N, C-alpha and C positions, 0 to 999 in steps of 0.2 A: 432660594431654597423652596422646596415644595412643603406645604403645611403637613404636619404630622397627622396621619390618619389613625382613627381609633381602631384598635385591634379587637374591640368588643363585638361579637357577632350581632348582626341586626336581627334580633329575634322577632321584631314586629314587621319584617318585610314579607314574610311568607306565612301562610296559615298552618304549615305542616311542621314548623320548628318550635319545640318547647323551649321556654326560657329555663334557666337553672332552678327557678322556684316553681316550675311546673305549670306555667301559664301559656296560653295561646293568645297572643296579643291581637291578632287579626280577628279572632272570634269575639274578643272583648270589645273591639272597636265596632263590630257589627251590632253588638248589643247596645252600644251607645247610640247608634242611629235609631234603633227601635225606641229608645227612651225619648227621643225627640219627636217621634211620630204622634199624630193625634190619637186619642184614646179609642179603643174598641173593647166591648164587653160581651159576655155571654152568660146566660143564667138558665138553669133548668126549672121548668114548672111541671105541674102534674101531668100535662098532656104532651109535652115536647120541650123545645129549646127556643129561647128568644135570643137573637143576636142584634146588637146595636153598635153604632159607631158615630163619632163626631167627625164630620167632613170638613169643618173649618174652612168655609168658602173664602178664598183669598181676595176676591174682587167681585163687585156687583156685576161685572161684565162676564163672569164665568157662569156657564150653565151648571147648576148644582148636580144634575143627573150625570154629568160627564166625569165627576170625581168618584172613583171606585174605592170603596172600603169594604163592602160586603159582596161576596161572590157565591154564586150557585155552583157547587162542585158536581153534584149529581142530584137526582130527584129527591133524595133523602138526606142530603148533606149540604151544609153551607159553611162558609169561612169568613172570618173578620181579620183584617190585616192591620198591622202597625209597623211603620218603617218605610222602606222604599217600595212604592207602588209597582214599579216595573218588575222588581224581584217577586212581588206577590203574584202578579199576573203570570210570570213564568212558572212559578210553583203550582198555581191553580191549573194552568194548561197541562202540566205534567200529571197532576192529580186527576184531571178529567179523563185523560188518556188511560190512566190506570183503572178508573172506574169502568170505562168502556171495555177494556180488556177483560175485567172480571165478569162482566155480563156475557161477553162472548164465550168465555171458557166455562163458567159455572151456571149461566142462565139465571142469575139472580143479582140484585143490587149488592154492592160491596158494603161490608159492615163498617160502621163509623170508626171503630177502634183500628181496624185493619188500614183504613184510609189514613188515619192520623199517624200510624206507624210508618206507612209508606212515605208520607211527607217528611217525617222526622228523619228517616233513613236517607232521603235525598239530600236534606240539609247537612247531615253528618258527612256524607260522601264529599261534599264541597269543602270540608275542613281537613281532608285527609290526603289530597293529591295536589302536587305542584301545578302551577299554571291556572289554578282556580281560586276564586275568593268566596268566602262564606256569604250566604244570602243575608242581606241586611233587613230582615223582616221576621216578625213573630206572627204566627197565625193561631187564631182560636178556631178550632174545628168542632162544629156541633151538628148533630143529626139524630135520626130516629131509625131504628132497625128492630129486629125480633127481640133484642135485649132491652128495648125501651129507649128513652132519651139518653144521649151520651154527649159529653163535652170535654174537649182536650185542648191543651195549649202546647204549641211547639216553639222552641227557641232557636236562634241562629246556630247554636252548637249542635243541634239535633236532639237536645233533651226534650222529653215528653212527659206530661203529667195529666191526670184526669181530675176534673173539678166538678163541683156543683154550681159554682159561679166563679168567674175569673175576669180579669181585666189585663190589657196590654197597652203599651204606649206611655206617653208622658203622664206623670202624676198618677200612675196606676195604683200606688199605695193608698191614695185617697179614695179611689173607687173601691178598692178591696175592703177598706174599713166600712164602707156602706154595706157591702155584701155580708161581711162578717157580723154586722149588727142587725141586719134585717132579713137575712135568708132563713127560710124554714122549708122543710120538706112539704111537697104537695101544694106549692103556691098556685094560686089562680093565674090565668094569663094576664089579667088586668094588673095584679100585684107584681108580676114579673116585669111588665112593661114599666110601671111606675118606679120600681126599684132600679131598673137599668137606666132609666132617664135621670134619676137622682144621682146615680153613680157617675154618669157622664157630666152632670152639673158640677159635682164636687171636684172632678178632675180638671176643670178649666183653669187656666192661669188667671191671676187677679186682673180685674178690669175687663174681662171678657164675659159675655152673657150668653147663655144657652137660648136656643130658639128651635122651633120645629124645622125651620128651613135649613139648619146646619146639621141635623141628625138624621140617621137612616136606621130603620128597623126591618127585621125579617124574622120569620119563625120557621121552624121545621117540626112537623108532627107526623102522625100516621098517614096523613094525606099528602105529605111531601113538603117541599120548600116553597115559600111564597113571601113576597115583600109585603110589609105592613104600611099602608098609606098614611100620610100626614094627618088626614082627617080622622082616621081610626085611632091614631095615637092621641090626637087632640081630644076626642070624645072620652077616651079612657082617663086622661089626665084631668078633665073637667069633672069627672065623678068624685 
């Protein structure tokens, strides 16, 4: 005799099917992947946005610069990922194309909020159609436009929220506690860097230690996106 098969619908097999209690399991599974990713943070300071990430170099044979966690989306926008790096690269490539289209059509850089919403809508579309799977990545999108410094977080579900400081990835709650306790409006750049570094330190698993070699920093201000060198970060922390 053949084993009896369950008649219960497999709600976790496709992202488009709601369970009886109103859940999309594939979207929740994608969020679980994000929670396993190394931590990324963003924080607004008086002149722009600081983005930082823990790259967690897996081997001394790996070139640290080959691990991507912070991406330049446009001259005025950067992003930090937590989760599947391949998914992050795909989303960033889509976002870069949208930024270029905006310049072609409107002859001006895309606004940070518009870009964040475009990324969130792309994520949401991948939860709504059969044959697709949700993106297993959360992105922090930070930038500077005519409205000033802006910082957003997008989730695998397509949810979007604006923050003054935010963390994604493993142990993000620990990093958020640092921000909640130390964030103030009109932070200096140095204070923003030290606060972001402290948030990354607190998010590390036990027995792991932070070092400049495993973290990456970038900033976006009125002059655009640029990476912050290890030496510059070291000078700030030594103060």
